N, C-alpha and C positions, 0 to 999 in steps of 0.2 A: 353608242347611241343610247340615250334615255328615253323610256316610254312613261305616257301617262296611263295610270290604271284605269281601266273601265270598272264600271258598277257589274257584279254579278247576282243576278234576281232568282229566287226559288219560286217557281209557278206551280210546282206539285210536290208533295211528299207523302208518301203512302208506304205501309207496312203490312205485312201478314199478322194474324194474330200470332202471340209467341207460345210455343208448345214447350212442356216439360220434357227434359231428357233424362234417362234413355227411354222412358216406356210411356210417354206422352202421345198426344193426339196427332202430333206430325212426325213421330219416329220412323214412319216408312215412305214420307215424303223426300224425294232426293234434293238438296241444296240446290242444284241446277234448276228444278223445277220450282222450288220456292222463289228463287230470285227472277225466273222467266215470268212468275205470276206478278210479282211486285212492279216489273218493268212495264208488263202490259197495262197493270192498272194505272200507274204513273202516266202512261202516254194518254190513256184514255180521259184523264182529267185535264189534257191539253188540247181542246178542240181546235181544228184547223192545223196542227203539227203532225206531219206525217213521220214514220219512224226512219224514212229514207234522210230526212232533214237532221236527224242526230248525228252529231259529228264524232261522238266517241262514249262509251259507257265504261266506266271507271268502278270496279267493285272491290271491296275488302273481305278478306277472308283471312282469319287467324290460322287456320290449319289447312292450307290449300293442297290437299292431296285426296288421293281415293276418290270418293263421290264427289267431293267439290275440288277436284285438281283439274290438270289439262287446260289451265287458263278458263276458270268457271265463268268470267264475266263474257267471255266471246261465246261460250257454249249456251249459255242462259239466253242471250240476246237472239240467238238462231233459234232457240226453242220458242222464244216469245214471238216468232214470226218476223223479226227484224231483218231487212234485205241485207244481202252479203255486203254491201258497200258500208255498213257501221260496222268500225273496229271496236275491238274490247280489251282490257287490261285489268289483270286480277293483281291486287296490292296488299301487302301484308305490314301492318304494324301492330299485330296482335289486337289488344282489346280496343284500340282507337282506329283500327282499321276503316270501318265504317265512315267516321267521322273524317279520316284522313282522305278518303275517296271522294267526299263532299268537297273539301278543301282544294284537292288536285283539279276537280272539275271547274270549280270557281276561277283557280287560278289561270287556267287555259283561257276562260272567258275574259279575266280582267287583264291579260298581256295581249289580248286581240288575236290569240290563235284560234279561237272556235267561237260559233254563236251559241251554241246548243249542245250542252253535255250533261250526261246522268251521272251522279254519284251515288253509289249503292252499297250494299253489303250482304252476305249470307253466310249462314253457319248452322249445320247440322252437328249438334254435339251428341245426339243420339247415334249417328252413323260414323262420326270421326272424333274420337275422345280428346279430351284436352290433352296434348304431347303428341297428338298425331298416333297413326297405328303401329309406328315403328320408330319409338324415340330413341335417337342414339347421340349421345353426349360426348364432347371430346374430353378424353381421360386426364387431359391438363386441368380440368375443374377440380378435380379429386386430388391430382399429384402435386399440382403446383400453388394453385391460387382459388381458395372457395368462393372468393370474392366475384370472380367471373360470374356474369349475371344469372345464367340458368340454375346455377348450383342451389339456389333456394325454392323450395316449393313454395306456392302462394299462400297456402295456409301457414305456413311457418314466418313468411313476411309480415301478415296481419299480426300474429302474435307478438313478433318485435315491434311493430308499430304500437298495438297495445299497451306493451310495456314503456316503451319509450315517451309515450304521451298519456300514460296513466289513464287508460281508458277501461274501466271497471266493467266485468262481466254483465253485471245488472244494467248498466246503461247501454251496453250492446244490445241485450234484449228488449230493453223499451224501444230502442230505436228499430229493431226488427219488427217489433208489434206495430208500431206507428206505420211503417211501411206498408204492411199488410191491411191496415185500416183504411189510409189513403187510398190505396189501389182498389179495394172494394167498393169505396165510396164513388171512386172515379168510374168504376165500371157501371154501378147502380145508376149514376148520373148522366151516362152516356157520353162521358168525355173523349173516349178513344173513338167514338163512332166515325167521325170524319178521316181519321188517319188509317183505318184499318180497311184493308182490301179483303173482303171474305173468301175463304178457301174452301174450295168442293175436295171433299176426301172420297176418295174411292177405294174401298176396302173389299179384300177379296179373301175368303176362308172356305176350306173344304167341307162338304157336306157328305160325312161317311156313308150315310143310308143310301142317299141318291147318287153317290159317286159323281157329284157335280161341284163346280165352284160356284159358291154364292157371292154375288157382288151386290154390296150395299154403297149407297151415296148419303153423305150427309155434309152440311155446310157449317163451317167453325168460322166465328167472327169475334170470339172473346179470347182474352189471354188466359191461359190455364193455371198459371202460377199462384195468383192470390188466394189466401186461404182465409175463409170466414170464421173459421173455429181456432184461429190463432190466439193464444193468450200468453201472459207473462208467466201464468204457473207452466204451462205446457212447454215453454222455451227454457224455462229454468231447469226443467227435468233432463233437458238433453247433455250428454256427454260431450267435453271437448273433442273436437275432431281430429286435431293435427299435433297438439301436445298433451302428455299426461296431465299436467297440472295447468292447462291453458284455459283461455277463456273464449277462442272462437270456435263455434259450433256450426253444424249444418243449418240450424235455425237463424244464425245471425250472420251468414254469408249468402252470397247471391247464389240463384239457383241455375244450373246447367240447362241449357235451353236449345230451341230450335227457332229459327225465324230468319226472314228477309226484308229488306227495304230499298226503297228507291227515291231519289231526289233529283228532280229535273232543274235545271239551272239554265239561264239564258242572258244575254246581253239586251241592253235598254233598246237597241235597234231591233232584235229579236221580239221583244215584248211587242213594240208597236206593230211589227209586221203581222203577228199571229193575234192581234188584239187580245191578249192574256192579260188577267189582273195578278200580280205576283202576292205571294203569300209574305214574301220578306226579301230583306236583302242580306247577302253575306257581307259581314265586315273584316274578318280576319281570323287566324289560325295560328297557333304556336305549340311547339313541343319541346320537352327539356328532360334532361336525365337527372336521377338521382340515385342514391345508394342502392343496388340491387336488393339486398336484405330488407329494405324498408321502402319497396317499390311503391306501396299503398298511398304514400305521401306525395306522389307526383304532382298533382294537381297544384300544391304549393309553389312548385316551381314554375309550372306552365302558365298559371291564371294570371300572376302579375305580367308575365311577358307578353301576353296577348292584349291584356288591358292597356298596357304602354303603347302597343302598337297601333291600337285603333282609338287612342285618345278618350278613353273612359275610366271611370272609377269603380269600384265594388258598388257603391252606393247607386250608380246608375242602372245597375241591373235590375231587373222585375223579376225574373225567372232563372234560376240555376238547375239544370239537369246534370248532378253529380252522380256518376254510376257508382252503385252500391256494390263494390265488389266484395267488401265485408263492411259490417258495420263498425268495427274497429278504424280501418282506414277512413271511413267516411266522417266519423265523429272528430277523427284526429285533423283531418282536412278542414273540417268546419270551424274547429277550435283555433287551429294555426293561422287560418286566414280571417278569423272572425266574421263567417258568413252570418246571415241572418237565417236562422233555421227554418222561419215561416217561407221563405223565398227557394228554399233547397227541397227539390222532388215534391212539390205539392200533391202529385198523383201517385205518389209512392214510387219505388225505385226498383233495382234489379234484385234485391232480397225477396220483394213478392212478385215482381212482374218478370224477373228473369234475366240473364246475361247472355244472349247468344254471341258472344265474342266478337267476331269480324262484322257483324250485323248491328251490334249495340248501338254506335256512334250514328249511324243512319236512322234506326229506329227512334232513338232519344232526339235526334233533329225533327223528325216528324212530329213527336209529341210536344216539343218545344214550340214549333212554329204555329200550330193549330191551337195550343193552348194559350199562347199570347194573344192570338188574333182573337180568340173570343172573349178575352178579358180586356181587349185594348191597351195591351201593355207594349211598351217599345224596344226594350233591350233584353236579350236573353243569352244564355251561355249553355253550351256542353262541355263537359269537362268529365275526365277519367283518369286513374290510373293505368299503368301499362306493365305487363309482366317483363321482368329483367331489369326494370328500375327507369321508367319513364314517366311522364305525364303528359297530356294534351290538352287543349282547351280551344274552342271555337266560338266566336262571338255571332250573333244574329240580329237583325234590326226586323221588326214586324211591321208590315206595310197595311 
């Protein structure tokens, strides 16, 4: 039996500010609490929609263990005060987990299985480091076939991309400096104001003289990563981080980060029922595999796939959120796909704004939808490379 796909609309897309890991402003905030905050903030932007009417919460997390284990989607929605009747599911596709969650939420609506679903993501790289707290690799990776995906460290894959696509160190540093400049300008211009749900930090510290615990509170609403003092000279002084004679440094790589985001999607019938105005419409999503040793080139395989699926050309896109895992792979993707640099990350990217792994796709979806709406643009894309050799891309229409 064939089905006619329905449209899935985005009515809210919010995120926390992004904190630097492991010593930034959100270092002591649990990832389930971050996600609960994003869920509550997203629901608050949908007047008339009760939490009991949400049919599923799908949350991405790249390292779903420890503080962000135990099905963090379900835990967080209960922490947010959603009723027991709302189910939750945690999914993992590494760096595209947040975008994958949005796509899965949209698919449930498009298939007619649900009317209102939240796609989200959360990651605390302060509490759960990349690779998790207890990395355990199959011995076959080293004994039989080093091509098995996880054998290559992410930094080494970036070095291999830089070599294969002839991306010079100077070009990587220039791109990194541009990412910071764009992000700082965006913050100063209030570009992220609509998408960020301010977070109240409660911090406790012992006072040895009074023998009491001093509790302080402050509200954070600005991303912590962008640096106003970044310069080409400062970036050029940094040593290679992954290979002795390499070109990839801490300065031209994405920042480890903490954040959460939530995107509320619904059917056209639900839009009318709740009398809500959509931010945009979900058009499609694609994922593709590439050789693990050059995982950063993943979008080169995924982008043409999703464009064919939705019937658009690159020229039709007004805005492209290309996750900057490394400047080397970002520049290689731009070069290989012949992307217009002016359309790529106009507000800066992960080199400046951070890459909270499983949350990034949902974070960048919020940035894209609010940014396109302010500029009266029509089509946009979120795309990223994925560890172990994959790429993902999602396309949205602004309304």
